[in-house]
N, C-alpha and C positions, 0 to 999 in steps of 0.2 A: 461637490468636489470631483473632478476629474483627473484621469491619469492618462498619460501616453507611454508607450513603450518605444524606445530609441529604436531605428531602423525598421519599423512595423507598428504603426499605432494602430493595434487591433486588427492587422490583416492575416489572410493566411500566408502561411510559409511553404511555397510549392517551387521545387527546382531551383532553390537558391534564390528566389524571389519573391519579393512581398506583395500581394495582390488582394482586391476586394473579391467576395465571393461572385460567381457567375450571374447571380440574380440580383445582386448589391444589398442582400439581406445581412441585417446586423441585429444582435441581441445585446441585451443590457448584462452588466455586470454589478451585483450588489454587495455593499459592505455589510457583512452580517452583523456589525455591533452598532448600526444605525439604522439599518434597513434602506438607506438610500441607494441611489445609482449612482457609481463611481467612474464607470466609461461604459464604452459598447464594443463588441469584437465581431467581425466578420462572422457569419452564420452559414458554414459551408452546406450545399447540396450535393446530390449524387454526383453531378458533372464535377465539381469541385474535387470531390472524392476520388474520382475517376483520374482527374488531370494528377493529383497527387501520385497515386499509384503509378501511372505510367511514367513520371518523372523518377520515382524511386527505382523502377523496372529498366529504366535505361541506365540509371546510373550504375546499378548492379552488373548489369549484362555488359555494357561497353565504358564503365568508368573505371577509375584508377584504383577505388577504395578495396574492392574484394581481391584485386591482384597484389596489393601491398603485402610485405612481409608484416608478421606480427608485430615484429619490433618498431616497425614503421608506423603502423596504426598505434601501437600504444604510445610514441612519443606524442601524437596528436591529441589522444585522450587525457594524456598528461597536461598539457595546455590547456584541456578543457577544466580540469582540476583545478587550475592554478587561476584560471579566470573566473571560477566561481569564487574562490576566497577572495579575489582581488573585487569582485563585485558582491560581496556578501551582504553589504548593508542594504543595498537597493533590492536584493534579491529577498531578504527578510523582510523588508517592508511590503514589498507585493504580495508574498505568502500571506503576512498577518493581514494585509487589506482584503485580500480575496478570500481566505478561509475564517477568518477571525481569531487565529490563534495567537496567544500573547506573544508580543513582540520579543521578550525576553528569552524565549524559548525557541523563536524560528532561527536566529542565527546559530545557537549552538548545536540545535537537533537537527532541523531540516536542511540548512543550507550546509553544514560542515558535513551531514552524513552523505549528502549528494557528493560534494567535492571528493571525500573518502571512497565512494562507489567508485567514481571515475578513475581514481588513482589506484585503486585494487584492480580494477578492469584492464586499466593500461598495463599493469605489470602480468597479469593473467595473459594477455593477448599473446604474450611470447610464447606460452606454454602448449599452443595448439598444434601438437604434432603426431605422427601417426606411430605405428610400431612394427617390427617385423615379427613374423608368426611362424613358430617350431611347426611343420607339418610333414608325415609320411610320404607326401606329394613329392616327385622329383621336379621341384619348383621352389622358386623363391617368391613367398608371399609377404605382402605388407598393406599397412592401412593408411590412411589420407584421410584427416578431417577437414572439412572446409565449410563456409557459410550456406546456409539454408536458402538465401533469397531476399524476398522482400518480407518485412516483418510489419504486421498490423500491431500497435500498441494501445490499447485502450485502458485508460486510467483512470481513478475516480477522484472523488473532491476533498477527501480527507487529508491525505499526505500528497498532495499535487508534485511536488519537487522531488521527494525521496521516492514514490513509486512509479514517476517517469524514468528518473536515473538507473531504478532497479531494472529497468527493462532496455533503456537505450544504450546503457555503459556496456553489458555482455554481449548485446546484439550488433553493437559497433565494433566490439573488440573482436568478435568472431568474423567481421567483415560484411555483415549483411547491410541492406538499405533499410530504412524505417520510415512508415507513415504514422504519427502520432496523433491519436484523437484523445484530448484530455476532456475532463469532467466539463460539460456546460457551464456548470455554476463557476468553476475555479479555472479558467483558462491562462492567468496572466504569466505565471512563472514558466509555463510552457514556450510561450511565445518569446518571453526574454532569454530562455535557455537557447534557442534556435539561432539568435544572433550571437550567443557566445560559442555555440558548436561552430557557426560559420567562421568568427573570428579565428577560433582556435586552429583552423584549416581543414576541416570536415569539408569535402567536395561538394558540389552543387548537387542536390537530388539525392544525396544519401541520407539525409534527414528532412522531412517534412511534416508541417504543422497543420492538420485542419481542425478547427474549433466549430462547434456546433452540437446538436441535439443527438443523443443516443438514438432514438428512432429514426432518424433521418442519415445523418453522418455517420453514425455508428453501425447503422444496419447495412449502409452501402458498402463501408468498409470491408466488413464481416464477410459479404457475398463476392467481392470483387474477386474475378479469377485469376489477378495478378498477385494476389496475397499467397505467399508460401507458409507462413505461419502466424496464429494468432497467440499474443500475449495480453491476458485480461486480467485486472483486478476490480472486483466490485461484489455486489450483492449476489448470494447463490440462486436468487432465482433468474437476474439475467444472465449469470455465468453458466447456467444449463443453457439457456438460448443459444449463447454464442457458440459454445462448445457442440450443441447440436447443428448449427448454421456450419461450422468447421468440419464438423464429422462428415456431412455429405457431401464436402469435396475432398475428404480424406487429408485434410491440412493438421499438422500438429498442433498442440495447444499447450498451454501453460495457464492453469486457473488458480489465482489465490483469491479464494471468496470469503463469504462470513465466517463469524466465529462469535462464540458465546463461552468463554474460557472459564473454567472453574480454579479457583485460588484455595488450595487445601492448606489450613491451619493446624497444626497438631499440638497438643498440650505442652510438650516439649519446647515448644518454639520460643525465641526471643521477642515476647509480644511487642515491646517497643518498637523493633526494628520491624516486624510483622505488619504492624499498623501501616506504618509508612508506605510499605509495598503495595499493601491492600489500597490504601487511597491512591498512591500513584497509579495504579494498574485500572481504576475505573475513572477516573476523573481527567487522567492525561487526555489532551485532545478533546476535552470537554467530551470523553465516552466516545467519541467517533474514532475509533480504533479497533480493528477487527481482531487485532490481538490483545484487546483490553481485557480485564478481568471482571466481569460484571457479575459472576457468580461466587461467593464467598462460603466455604463448606469448613465449619469450625468443629473441631472434637469437644464434645458437650461439656465437659469439666471447665473448659474456658469460654464457652460460647456466652454467657452471660456477661462475662469481665469484658471481653473484646468488644461486644456490642454495646457496652456502657462508653468504652473507650472511644467508638465509632460516633456515638450520639454525641459527645463533647467535642470531638475534635472535627468532624466534619462540617459542620455550620461555621467553622473559623477558617475554611478554605477561602483564600481571596476569589471571588468573582466580580469580573467588572470589565472596563475597557482594554482591549488587548495592548493599546499604546502604554498604557499605566505600567510602570515597571513593576509594581508590587502583585499584579495581576497573575493567577496561578490557572484559574478557569475562565475562558473567553465564553463567546455566544456560541450557539449551533451554528452550522453553516449556511442555514437557510430556514424561511419560515415552514415548510413542509417537513423537515428534520424536527423542528420545535414541535410541532404537531403530532408527529408521530409518538414522541417521548411523553408528551401530555396524556395521549390515547391508552398508552402502556402502563402510566402511574393509575390512571382511572380502572382500567382493566384490574391493576392488583388490588385496589380497594375492593371490586367485586367479587375477586377471587379469594377474599379472607386476608389480605395482607395488611401489614401494622406498619403505617409509615412512621419510621424512627426519627427521620429527619428530612428536610427538603419537602418535596412533593409538589413543588409549584414553581411557574413562571417567575422571574425578575424583570420587572418592569425598568429598563434602563435605556434611555437615548433611543428609543424606539428599535433596539436590538433584539435579537432572537436568543434570550439568554433563559436559563433554567437551572434551578438551583440544585447542586449535588444532592443525591437521594439515597438513602438508605431503606429498604424494606425488608422486614421480617415475617414470619408465620407463614409461609407459602408454602403450598405443598410442592412436591418436587417435580409432578406432572403438570403444573398449573403453566399456562402458555407462557406468562410473564417470565418464569424460569426457564423455560425450553426455548423460547425465542430470542433471536437477536434484536434487543432494543436500539444499541448504536446510540447512546446517550450517556449523561453521569447519573447512571442508576445501578444502584449495587443490592442484590438480593442476599441474603444471608441464612444459612440452614445448619442444624447441627448434625452431626455424625457420632456414632458410637465406637467405631470399630474401623480398623485400616482397610478390610474390604468393604465395608458401607461407603467409605469417602470415595474409593476408586469406582464404586457401582455409580454412586451420585455424579461423580467427575463425568464418567462415560455414557451419562444416559442422556444426552442430547444428541442431535443429530450432527450436530458440528464438531471438529478436531484441527483447530488450528494452532492454539496455544494452551498452556496449563502452567500453573505455580504450584510450589510445595513450599511450606514454612515447616522447619524442623532443625532441631541441633543434632539428631540423630543420622550419621552420614549414611549408615546402612540402609535405614527406612528411605532416606532421599532416593539413593539409586533403585532401590526395590520397586517404589511406589512409581517413581518415574519410568520404570520400563513398563509399568502396566497401564499408563496414561494413554489413550488414545489421542496424540497431538502431535505435530510437526515440530514443535519445538516447548521444552518445559524449562521453565526458570525455577532454581532453588535459590531461597532465600533472599529473592529480590523481584523485579518485575522489569520487563521491557529491555533487557539487557542484548542489544542487537549492535552487529558489526559486519562490514560487508564480507568477512571472511566465513560468517557462520551462516548457513543456510536454513530457511524459514519455508514453510508451505503448509499446504493441508492435507488432512485425510476426511473420510466420508463427505459429508456436505460442505467443507471448507476447500474441496478442490483438489489440485494435485500438479505436481510440477514443483519445483523449487526457486526461489528468488535467493540472490545472494551466494556466494564461495563457487568454487570451481564447478559444482552442480549447474549453476545458473547458465555459465557459458558453455557447457557442454549442451544444454537444452536449446542454443541457437547454432546448432552445427549438426552436419551430417557426417558419417562415415562411408567412405569408398574402399573396398577391398580391391588390390591389384595381385593378380597370381601370374607370375613369368614361368613359363615353360624352361627347363633347363636340359631338355633333350635336344 
């Protein structure tokens, strides 16, 4: 099977034009549900990245976008949102094909979330203003808030459409130009979105898309002197490198990195409701979710009961072809991701873990499938508990007190998300305040909205996506002081 992208069959999008890589290089795009090549896309080299940055620089310095009022930019972004909704079926199909996500979830989750983000940022664009400041100086003092310049947006494979929108929408709302480097495994929706942005009226050069590898295209983008800010989502290891390179040039960065969230279930929780949230927390997107909940901490008095419920329920979660309407868990995004999960499950056995269910790949159509897996009896300091697996694997531990639960939850280097299951509202607020995480969910999981910021602490990064906090991160403040003498 092959697929093409209207107005740009897998080409780079630079300066409003579709073009091949300078050296003609192309790379395969794999359908993870079958392991088969579905198409090829251009593989950008350093020269292509430089051309994209120069196009973005020209558009920012001399084009109309940065000079527009926020209201004018908002109108364009609102049209982007409308076009995403109008093309929802095709975008959902591309995202499912590219990542292996269940098609039944791609439209309501990935596509409509992206549309909501552009719609939200369209409204926020009008809020970019300054303020007068009271001062004892004999002067009139005020601030102005404006765009940073050219933004490098580097996005991962697991939520290509959502995580590109969470960067492009606020960056564009603030008046910046963008060079977007999507993950090399999942470039299709980024290229499709380039066409929609152009159709909506985003001027040439304001958005550029370069597909290619991280070591070549990504590295060239990080090191290009024409970049004014780096917005990165990905692994902590690569994020450290990206932040280091940006830091050498004193460029501001937003880093949304790895996670290993704890999901705390207290004895007073509604267990039936809690189990649903727990399962959603670790199998959603086949566990390839930096804000997933792969560490389950359960109060000891209900530990055995909850583990038994999970042992019965998890094997019944439908795993299969992402185009099947009944599928809840699709394949891993690629062979290397599948092998990583297999290695961690093998390690869990060596570390004394007990496989409650799952623990092996599923042979289906040549795809990269792994059965949802629950592991008990691991020590808190085991590697499988401490490290980010990034697959459909849940470790389960018991705790005896609220203090112990919080200590276990905070015991890893990560701090992106966390969750609490309890019917005690006072406890919910008290524990949420003590958890070291950028977002805490109570009595559910993965409740996300463009108005609610998320981001990490510790090894999960810094800066925030979503909300007015995201928009502020793509702006700079200038103070003006006028003497009244």
